[in-house]
C-alpha positions as CSV (number, residue, x, y, z in Angstrom):
1,M,156.0,-31.9,36.3
2,R,159.6,-32.3,37.2
3,P,160.5,-31.5,40.8
4,G,161.9,-28.1,41.4
5,T,160.8,-24.5,41.2
6,F,162.4,-21.5,39.6
7,A,161.6,-17.9,40.6
8,F,162.2,-14.8,38.5
9,G,161.8,-11.2,39.5
10,D,163.3,-7.6,39.6
11,H,166.0,-6.7,42.0
12,E,167.0,-3.1,42.9
13,E,170.7,-3.7,42.6
14,H,171.1,-6.7,40.2
15,G,168.2,-6.1,37.7
16,F,166.5,-9.2,36.5
17,V,167.2,-12.1,38.8
18,A,166.4,-15.8,39.1
19,S,166.7,-18.3,41.9
20,F,165.7,-21.9,42.5
21,T,164.4,-24.1,45.4
22,A,166.4,-26.8,47.2
23,A,164.3,-29.5,45.5
24,L,166.3,-28.9,42.3
25,P,170.0,-30.0,42.3
26,T,172.3,-27.0,42.2
27,H,174.3,-28.1,39.2
28,L,171.2,-28.7,37.1
29,A,169.7,-25.2,38.0
30,H,173.1,-23.6,37.2
31,W,173.1,-25.4,33.8
32,Y,169.6,-24.2,32.9
33,L,170.1,-20.6,34.1
34,T,173.5,-20.2,32.4
35,R,172.0,-21.4,29.1
36,E,169.3,-18.8,29.5
37,Q,172.0,-16.1,29.9
38,F,171.9,-15.7,33.6
39,E,175.1,-15.6,35.7
40,P,175.7,-16.3,39.4
41,V,175.7,-13.2,41.6
42,P,179.0,-13.1,43.6
43,G,178.5,-13.5,47.3
44,K,174.8,-14.6,46.9
45,P,174.6,-18.3,46.6
46,G,171.6,-19.5,44.6
47,L,170.9,-16.0,43.0
48,Y,171.5,-15.4,39.3
49,R,171.2,-12.2,37.4
50,L,170.6,-11.6,33.7
51,S,173.7,-10.7,31.8
52,E,173.4,-7.4,30.0
53,P,169.9,-6.5,31.2
54,E,169.9,-3.3,29.2
55,R,169.8,-5.4,26.0
56,D,166.1,-6.3,25.8
57,G,166.1,-7.7,29.4
58,V,162.3,-8.1,29.8
59,R,161.9,-10.1,26.6
60,R,164.9,-12.3,27.5
61,T,163.6,-13.0,31.0
62,R,160.2,-13.8,29.7
63,Q,161.7,-16.2,27.2
64,A,163.6,-17.9,30.0
65,V,160.4,-18.3,32.0
66,H,158.7,-19.7,28.9
67,D,161.6,-22.1,28.1
68,L,161.7,-23.6,31.7
69,R,158.0,-24.1,31.8
70,R,158.2,-25.9,28.4
71,Q,160.8,-28.2,30.0
72,G,158.2,-29.1,32.6
73,Y,159.5,-27.0,35.6
74,T,157.3,-25.0,37.9
75,V,158.2,-21.3,37.4
76,Q,157.0,-18.3,39.4
77,A,157.6,-14.9,38.0
78,D,156.6,-11.2,38.5
79,I,153.6,-10.2,36.5
80,R,155.5,-8.3,33.9
81,L,158.0,-11.1,33.5
82,D,155.4,-13.9,33.2
83,P,154.4,-14.5,29.6
84,A,151.2,-16.2,30.7
85,L,149.9,-13.3,32.8
86,S,150.9,-10.2,30.8
87,A,150.7,-9.2,27.2
88,G,153.9,-9.0,25.3
89,P,155.3,-5.7,24.1
90,P,153.6,-4.5,20.9
91,R,155.5,-5.7,17.8
92,P,156.0,-3.3,15.0
93,A,153.7,-4.0,12.1
94,R,155.5,-5.3,9.1
95,P,154.0,-3.9,5.9
96,N,153.2,-6.8,3.6
97,G,152.1,-4.5,0.7
98,L,148.5,-5.8,0.7
99,Q,147.0,-2.5,1.9
100,E,149.1,-0.5,-0.5
101,R,148.1,-2.8,-3.4
102,R,144.4,-2.5,-2.5
103,S,144.8,1.3,-2.4
104,R,146.4,1.4,-5.8
105,L,143.7,-0.8,-7.3
106,A,140.9,1.3,-5.8
107,R,142.5,4.5,-7.2
108,A,142.8,2.8,-10.6
109,A,139.2,1.7,-10.6
110,A,138.0,5.2,-9.7
111,G,140.1,6.9,-12.4
112,R,139.5,7.3,-16.1
113,T,141.0,4.7,-18.4
114,T,143.7,5.5,-20.9
115,Q,142.2,3.2,-23.5
116,R,140.1,4.6,-26.3
117,S,136.6,3.2,-26.6
118,A,133.4,4.1,-28.3
119,P,131.0,6.0,-26.1
120,P,128.2,3.8,-24.9
121,T,125.0,3.9,-27.0
122,A,121.5,4.1,-25.7
123,S,120.1,1.3,-27.9
124,P,121.4,-2.3,-27.7
125,P,123.8,-3.3,-30.4
126,A,122.2,-4.7,-33.6
127,A,122.2,-8.5,-34.0
128,R,124.8,-9.9,-36.4
129,P,123.2,-10.8,-39.8
130,I,123.1,-14.5,-40.7
131,P,124.7,-15.2,-44.1
132,P,122.4,-16.8,-46.8
133,K,122.7,-20.5,-47.5
134,P,124.5,-21.4,-50.7
135,A,122.4,-22.6,-53.6
136,Y,124.7,-25.4,-54.4
137,A,126.1,-28.2,-52.3
138,P,129.9,-28.4,-52.6
139,T,131.3,-31.8,-53.7
140,V,134.2,-33.3,-51.8
141,H,136.1,-36.1,-53.4
142,L,138.1,-38.3,-51.0
143,T,140.7,-40.6,-52.3
144,A,141.8,-43.7,-50.5
145,V,145.5,-43.8,-49.7
146,T,147.1,-47.2,-49.8
147,G,150.2,-48.2,-47.9
148,G,149.6,-45.8,-45.0
149,R,148.9,-46.5,-41.4
150,S,145.4,-47.0,-40.3
151,R,144.0,-44.9,-37.6
């Protein structure tokens, strides 16, 4: 792991905030946090707040925690902001049409057909009669063709 630790949490006044330890150079922490849409809090050195926290703030903060961990940094976060400790918000189910298609097929299979067919008979169908053999043998005359290609 790379040296340095980030911490994320909720703040009463500033909303979603992030800070870093002294083991991490200030310019590097600033670069990472601004890329994750955090901005420095005026008058509080080392404290950053999420810009526009009302615009899906929890998800964006969780994404920042995830991104920094993927870069190899140690990150501490509140339970609701830690993607490893809490479940994400439920995602809306996107209909893929499979359930609707199955339902239509089931209704079609249960309904009557529009095709006309003979009603089923109780006895099995009769076997097809075999035609009689001819009394004569047909004669086939083959002629040789010259000048053509051989096969």
